[in-house]
C-alpha positions in Angstrom: -71.3 71.4 0.4 -71.6 75.2 -0.4 -74.7 74.5 -2.4 -76.3 72.5 0.5 -75.6 75.2 3.1 -77.0 78.0 0.8 -80.2 75.9 0.5 -80.4 75.6 4.2 -80.0 79.2 4.8 -82.6 79.9 2.2 -85.0 77.4 3.7 -84.6 78.9 7.2 -85.6 82.2 5.7 -88.6 80.7 4.0 -89.6 79.3 7.3 -89.4 82.5 9.2 -91.1 84.5 6.5 -94.1 81.9 6.6 -94.4 82.1 10.3 -94.5 86.0 10.2 -97.2 85.7 7.4 -99.3 83.4 9.5 -99.1 85.6 12.6 -100.1 88.6 10.5 -103.0 86.8 9.1 -104.1 85.9 12.6 -103.9 89.5 13.7 -105.9 90.7 10.6 -108.6 88.1 11.4 -108.9 89.2 14.9 -109.5 92.7 13.6 -112.6 91.8 11.6 -111.0 91.4 8.2 -112.0 87.6 8.1 -115.3 85.8 7.6 -117.8 85.0 10.4 -116.4 82.8 13.2 -118.6 79.7 12.3 -117.3 79.7 8.6 -113.6 80.2 9.2 -111.7 77.1 10.7 -109.3 77.9 13.6 -105.9 78.8 12.4 -103.1 76.4 13.1 -100.7 76.9 16.0 -97.5 78.8 15.1 -95.6 75.8 16.3 -97.5 73.4 13.9 -96.7 75.7 10.9 -93.2 76.1 11.9 -92.9 72.3 12.0 -94.6 71.8 8.6 -92.3 74.4 6.8 -89.2 73.0 8.4 -90.3 69.5 7.0 -90.7 70.9 3.6 -87.5 72.7 3.6 -85.6 69.6 4.7 -87.2 67.6 1.8 -86.1 70.4 -0.5 -82.5 70.2 0.7 -82.5 66.4 0.3 -83.6 66.7 -3.4 -81.1 69.3 -4.2 -78.2 67.3 -2.7 -79.5 64.1 -4.6 -77.4 63.7 -7.9 -79.2 64.0 -11.2 -79.8 60.9 -13.4 -77.3 60.6 -16.2 -78.3 62.2 -19.5 -79.4 59.6 -22.2 -76.9 58.6 -24.7 -77.2 60.7 -27.9 -78.3 57.6 -29.9 -80.9 55.0 -30.1 -78.6 52.2 -29.0 -76.1 51.5 -26.2 -72.9 52.9 -27.7 -70.6 51.4 -25.1 -72.3 48.0 -25.5 -71.8 48.2 -29.4 -68.3 49.2 -29.1 -67.5 46.3 -26.9 -69.1 43.8 -29.3 -67.5 45.1 -32.5 -64.0 46.0 -31.5 -62.7 42.5 -31.7 -63.4 42.2 -35.5 -61.3 45.4 -36.1 -57.5 45.1 -36.9 -54.6 47.5 -37.1 -52.5 47.4 -40.2 -48.8 48.3 -40.5 -47.0 48.2 -43.9 -43.4 48.6 -44.7 -42.0 49.7 -48.0 -38.4 49.7 -49.0 -37.3 52.7 -50.9 -34.0 53.8 -52.2 -32.2 56.6 -50.3 -33.5 59.8 -51.9 -31.5 63.1 -52.7 -33.5 65.1 -50.2 -30.8 64.4 -47.6 -28.0 63.5 -49.9 -28.7 59.8 -49.3 -28.4 60.2 -45.5 -30.9 58.9 -43.0 -33.0 62.0 -41.8 -32.3 61.0 -38.2 -28.5 60.9 -38.8 -28.7 64.1 -40.9 -30.1 66.1 -38.0 -28.7 64.4 -34.9 -25.6 62.6 -36.2 -24.9 58.8 -36.4 -26.7 56.7 -33.9 -24.7 54.5 -31.6 -23.6 51.0 -32.7 -23.8 49.4 -36.0 -22.7 51.0 -39.3 -22.2 54.7 -38.9 -21.6 55.4 -42.6 -23.9 57.6 -44.3 -26.6 55.8 -46.4 -25.9 56.1 -50.1 -28.4 56.8 -52.7 -28.7 53.1 -53.6 -29.1 51.9 -50.1 -32.7 50.9 -49.2 -34.7 52.6 -46.5 -37.8 51.6 -44.9 -41.0 53.5 -44.9 -44.0 52.6 -42.9 -47.7 53.4 -43.2 -50.6 52.8 -41.0 -54.2 51.5 -41.7 -57.2 49.7 -40.4 -59.1 46.7 -41.5 -61.9 44.1 -40.4 -62.2 40.4 -40.4 -64.7 38.8 -42.7 -63.7 35.2 -42.4 -62.6 33.2 -39.4 -59.6 31.8 -41.2 -58.1 35.3 -41.4 -59.3 37.1 -44.5 -59.3 41.0 -43.9 -60.8 43.8 -45.8 -59.0 47.2 -46.0 -58.4 50.0 -48.6 -56.1 49.4 -51.4 -54.1 52.5 -50.8 -53.2 51.2 -47.4 -51.1 48.3 -48.9 -50.2 49.8 -52.2 -46.4 49.2 -52.8 -46.0 47.4 -49.5 -43.1 44.9 -49.1 -44.4 43.7 -45.8 -47.9 43.8 -44.1 -48.3 43.3 -40.4 -51.7 42.9 -38.7 -52.3 43.4 -35.1 -55.7 41.9 -33.6 -57.7 43.5 -30.7 -56.2 40.9 -28.4 -52.7 42.2 -29.2 -51.8 39.0 -31.3 -49.9 40.0 -34.5 -49.8 38.2 -37.9 -48.0 38.6 -41.1 -50.4 39.0 -44.1 -50.4 38.4 -47.8 -52.4 40.5 -50.3 -54.9 38.2 -51.9 -56.5 40.8 -54.3 -57.2 44.4 -54.7 -59.5 46.7 -56.8 -57.9 50.1 -57.3 -61.2 51.5 -58.8 -63.1 51.1 -55.5 -60.0 51.3 -53.3 -60.4 48.0 -51.8 -58.0 45.2 -50.9 -58.3 41.6 -49.4 -55.6 40.2 -47.1 -55.0 36.8 -45.7 -53.3 36.4 -42.4 -50.7 33.6 -42.1 -51.5 30.9 -39.6 -54.7 32.6 -38.2 -58.0 30.5 -37.5 -61.0 30.8 -35.3 -61.2 34.6 -35.4 -64.3 36.6 -34.7 -66.1 37.8 -38.0 -67.7 41.0 -38.8 -71.2 40.9 -39.9 -71.8 42.6 -43.3 -75.0 44.8 -43.5 -76.5 46.6 -46.4 -75.8 50.2 -47.4 -78.8 50.3 -49.7 -81.4 51.0 -47.0 -79.1 53.2 -45.1 -80.9 56.5 -44.4 -79.4 59.9 -43.7 -79.4 60.8 -40.1 -78.8 57.2 -38.8 -76.2 56.9 -36.1 -72.9 55.1 -37.1 -69.9 54.0 -35.3 -66.3 54.2 -36.7 -63.5 52.1 -35.2 -59.9 52.4 -36.4 -56.3 53.2 -35.9 -56.0 57.0 -36.3 -52.3 58.2 -36.0 -51.5 54.7 -34.5 -53.9 55.1 -31.6 -55.4 51.6 -32.3 -59.0 50.8 -31.8 -60.3 54.4 -31.5 -64.1 54.6 -31.4 -66.0 57.6 -32.8 -69.8 58.1 -33.0 -71.5 60.1 -35.6 -74.4 60.1 -38.1 -74.8 59.5 -41.9 -74.6 63.0 -43.3 -75.2 62.2 -46.8 -75.3 59.4 -49.4 -74.1 58.9 -53.0 -71.3 61.6 -52.7 -68.9 62.0 -55.6 -65.6 63.4 -54.5 -63.5 62.7 -57.6 -61.7 59.7 -56.1 -62.6 57.3 -59.1 -65.1 56.3 -61.8 -67.5 54.7 -59.2 -67.7 57.4 -56.5 -70.7 56.5 -54.4 -69.4 57.6 -51.0 -71.4 57.6 -47.6 -70.6 60.9 -45.9 -70.3 61.0 -42.2 -69.4 63.2 -39.3 -68.0 60.4 -37.3 -64.4 61.4 -36.8 -62.0 59.9 -39.3 -58.4 60.6 -39.4 -55.3 59.3 -41.2 -54.9 55.8 -40.1 -58.6 55.1 -40.2 -58.3 54.0 -43.8 -59.9 50.6 -44.3 -61.8 50.5 -41.1 -65.3 49.6 -40.7 -68.3 51.9 -40.3 -71.0 50.1 -38.1 -74.7 50.8 -37.9 -76.5 50.5 -34.6 -77.0 46.8 -35.2 -73.2 46.2 -35.3 -73.3 45.6 -38.9 -70.6 46.9 -41.3 -72.3 49.3 -43.7 -69.2 51.1 -45.1 -65.4 51.2 -45.4 -63.8 54.3 -44.2 -61.7 55.5 -47.0 -61.2 59.3 -47.3 -61.3 62.7 -45.4 -61.8 66.2 -46.6 -58.6 68.1 -46.0 -58.9 71.1 -43.6 -62.6 70.2 -42.8 -64.0 68.9 -39.5 -66.7 66.1 -39.4 -66.5 65.3 -43.2 -65.4 61.8 -43.8 -66.2 59.3 -46.6 -66.9 55.6 -46.6 -67.2 53.2 -49.4 -70.6 51.5 -49.2 -70.4 47.9 -48.1 -72.7 46.8 -50.9 -69.9 47.7 -53.4 -67.6 45.5 -51.5 -70.0 42.5 -51.7 -70.2 43.0 -55.3 -66.6 42.3 -55.7 -65.6 40.2 -52.7 -65.9 36.8 -54.4 -63.8 38.0 -57.4 -61.1 39.4 -55.2 -60.9 36.1 -53.3 -60.9 33.9 -56.3 -59.2 35.9 -59.0 -57.2 38.6 -57.1 -58.7 41.3 -59.3 -62.3 42.5 -60.6 -63.7 42.1 -64.0 -66.4 44.4 -65.0 -68.9 44.9 -67.7 -69.1 48.0 -69.9 -71.7 49.3 -72.4 -69.3 51.1 -74.7 -70.7 54.5 -74.7 -70.0 58.1 -73.5 -72.7 60.0 -71.5 -73.1 63.3 -69.8 -75.3 64.8 -67.2 -78.6 66.5 -68.0 -78.7 70.1 -67.1 -82.1 71.9 -66.6 -81.7 73.4 -70.0 -80.7 70.2 -71.7 -83.5 68.4 -69.9 -86.0 71.1 -71.4 -84.3 70.7 -74.8 -85.1 66.9 -74.8 -88.6 67.4 -73.4 -88.2 66.3 -70.0 -90.0 67.7 -66.9 -86.9 67.0 -64.7 -83.3 66.5 -65.7 -82.9 62.8 -64.6 -80.8 60.1 -66.3 -77.6 59.9 -68.4 -77.7 61.4 -71.8 -75.7 59.3 -74.4 -73.4 61.5 -76.3 -71.2 58.9 -78.3 -70.9 55.2 -78.8 -67.9 52.8 -79.2 -68.3 51.4 -82.8 -69.4 47.7 -82.4 -69.7 48.0 -78.6 -72.4 46.6 -76.4 -74.6 49.8 -76.5 -74.3 50.1 -80.5 -75.2 46.4 -80.7 -78.2 47.1 -78.6 -79.3 49.7 -80.9 -78.7 52.6 -78.5 -78.2 56.0 -80.3 -76.5 59.4 -79.4 -79.3 61.5 -77.9 -80.9 58.6 -76.1 -81.5 59.2 -72.3 -80.8 56.2 -70.2 -83.3 56.3 -67.2 -83.2 52.8 -65.6 -81.0 49.7 -65.5 -82.8 46.5 -64.8 -85.7 48.6 -63.5 -83.6 50.7 -61.0 -83.8 54.4 -61.9 -80.9 56.5 -62.9 -81.4 59.6 -60.9 -78.0 61.1 -61.7 -75.8 60.4 -64.6 -72.9 59.1 -62.4 -75.4 56.3 -61.2 -75.0 54.7 -64.8 -71.3 53.4 -64.8 -71.8 52.3 -61.1 -74.8 50.2 -62.0 -73.3 48.7 -65.1 -70.0 48.0 -63.6 -71.8 45.6 -60.9 -72.3 43.2 -63.7 -69.6 40.8 -65.2 -68.6 40.8 -68.8 -71.2 38.7 -70.9 -74.1 39.6 -68.6 -77.3 41.0 -70.4 -78.8 43.8 -68.8 -82.2 45.7 -69.6 -82.0 49.4 -70.4 -84.8 51.8 -70.2 -84.5 54.7 -72.5 -86.1 57.9 -73.7 -85.9 58.5 -77.4 -87.5 61.7 -78.7 -89.5 61.7 -75.5 -90.8 58.2 -76.0 -89.9 55.2 -73.7 -87.9 52.4 -75.1 -86.6 49.1 -73.8 -83.4 47.5 -75.1 -81.2 44.6 -73.9 -77.5 44.8 -73.9 -74.8 42.1 -73.5 -71.9 43.6 -71.7 -68.4 43.7 -73.0 -65.3 43.5 -70.8 -64.0 46.8 -69.3 -60.2 47.3 -69.5 -58.2 48.4 -66.7 -57.5 51.8 -68.3 -60.4 53.6 -70.0 -59.6 56.9 -71.6 -62.1 59.6 -71.8 -60.8 62.5 -73.5 -62.9 65.6 -72.6 -60.3 68.1 -73.6 -61.5 71.0 -76.1 -59.6 71.9 -79.0 -59.4 75.3 -80.7 -60.1 76.1 -84.5 -57.2 76.4 -86.9 -58.3 79.8 -88.2 -58.5 78.6 -91.8 -61.5 81.0 -92.4 -62.3 84.3 -90.9 -65.1 83.9 -88.2 -68.5 85.3 -89.0 -69.9 88.0 -86.7 -71.4 86.9 -83.4 -75.0 86.0 -83.8 -77.8 86.5 -81.1 -77.0 83.1 -79.5 -73.8 84.4 -78.1 -71.0 82.7 -80.3 -68.9 83.3 -83.4 -68.7 80.5 -85.9 -67.2 79.5 -89.3 -67.2 76.4 -91.6 -65.1 73.4 -90.3 -62.9 71.7 -93.0 -64.1 68.4 -92.2 -67.9 69.2 -92.0 -70.0 71.0 -89.5 -69.6 74.5 -88.0 -66.7 75.5 -85.7 -67.3 77.7 -82.7 -64.4 80.3 -82.9 -65.5 82.5 -79.9 -68.0 82.6 -77.2 -69.5 85.9 -76.3 -72.2 84.7 -73.9 -70.7 84.0 -70.4 -73.4 81.4 -69.6 -73.1 79.5 -72.8 -72.3 75.7 -72.6 -70.2 76.1 -75.8 -66.4 76.5 -75.8 -64.0 77.6 -78.6 -63.3 74.6 -80.7 -66.5 73.0 -80.4 -67.8 71.7 -83.8 -71.6 71.8 -84.3 -72.9 68.9 -86.1 -76.7 68.7 -85.3 -79.4 71.2 -84.0 -82.4 69.2 -82.5 -81.5 66.1 -84.4 -81.1 67.7 -87.8 -77.6 67.5 -89.3 -75.6 70.7 -89.8 -72.9 70.6 -92.6 -71.8 74.2 -92.9 -72.5 77.7 -91.5 -75.3 78.4 -93.9 -77.0 75.2 -92.7 -76.5 76.3 -89.0 -78.1 79.7 -89.8 -81.1 77.9 -91.4 -81.5 75.7 -88.5 -81.2 78.5 -85.9 -83.7 80.6 -87.8 -86.4 78.0 -87.2 -86.1 78.1 -83.5 -88.8 79.8 -81.4 -88.1 82.2 -78.6 -88.3 80.8 -75.1 -87.4 77.2 -76.2 -84.2 75.4 -75.6 -82.3 73.7 -78.6 -80.2 70.6 -78.3 -76.9 71.1 -80.1 -74.8 67.8 -80.9 -71.2 68.9 -80.9 -67.7 67.4 -81.3 -65.3 68.4 -78.5 -61.9 67.0 -78.9 -62.1 63.3 -79.5 -65.7 62.9 -78.1 -69.2 63.9 -79.0 -71.6 65.5 -76.6 -74.7 67.8 -76.3 -75.0 71.3 -75.3 -78.1 73.2 -74.5 -78.8 76.5 -76.4 -81.6 78.7 -74.9 -83.5 80.7 -77.7 -84.0 84.3 -76.5 
């Protein structure tokens, strides 16, 4: 009301000012400041002008009092409609795990410890051998009308009892059908459920950065909470496992959202919300739904996932290593070592080869290689595109079975000091003969070097190095401005290091 009255006072002032201006103009015309009488139309009467200005002022007041149209939704779809459509396929998960009374409270229930025994029942302290219940929360989504639920493996790990609550408030007990710890995925089956709504599984392959996404979950036990965001990035590696390939999103994800769906604007699941960045706002991670589709049938039929492996060790290509191997851009995975008799060795792959594609799909980053290989079952034959000495090469490899535990020892070892190290050379490291052959790096004096103490140099640009004299001869052939590829043993593995020649 205050804004309307202010507008009315302003309009009256405008009207009075306009009338005064018109009167003044008429006076100036009568004093001879206007055109000739026959060329100038007679001025309107003061009453007519006042009526016109009052009408315009009233229209302005009416326009000001009319509420503005609602701002457009910050997305290219109806968010409320989407949330209403997808919420029925999202479930809240509560797990219970029995644990023995711990020493933290002397075997006493924490409630009893701080507030004394609760009324009724057994008032005696809980001994260290008396079980206690620990609960956890999570989210999942329905993929089959008969009650199959997808969630994260860490949501149900160690659980003795799993309860699932649907959007319509019905609650079911659930059994764990299968799980895959490497992708942090699990499949549950509700007992006695049928005729349930089912989530549509989309594709994460064509997902674009900047697309709007909707997360629905059970954060902090606040079931069926909807948050909107965008895809912030794709193919994120966060150190969660060997096949990290996360979708990053700024849709709010909190504890309890784990295992919940990330929807695209069509209402299709394109990711499974899995992790958050501690201490950060707007940084959450979801497992791509394509990874789920790769293993879903195995989870349902076998309860676990069997993956193929090549039997090789690889490393990323740095800019210097790429230059050393004659590449314009450091793309692909550099083979550093082979498992004797493994699939890669049988296919004729050698250390120093660069894998640039699997079945025609490019390997842009080294981490792409294990993900693309592991999508295939043991016994599958895949085609690998390689670069060897700068020349393209195609090979086929029949995959072996990947064990549940694969050890990749990347630790470095130090020399045993059996011989005094030589003086540091111009390449920034001290070295000496290694007892089993090759040249041991005893000290690194160049802070930018890829070498570490304990490395054993065995090749320079593909030429074997058996002792310090052989290394010196090989280094003497290098031209300034080039980059050499050093093959080294580091602990139990073999890898490559770039050596810029200054």
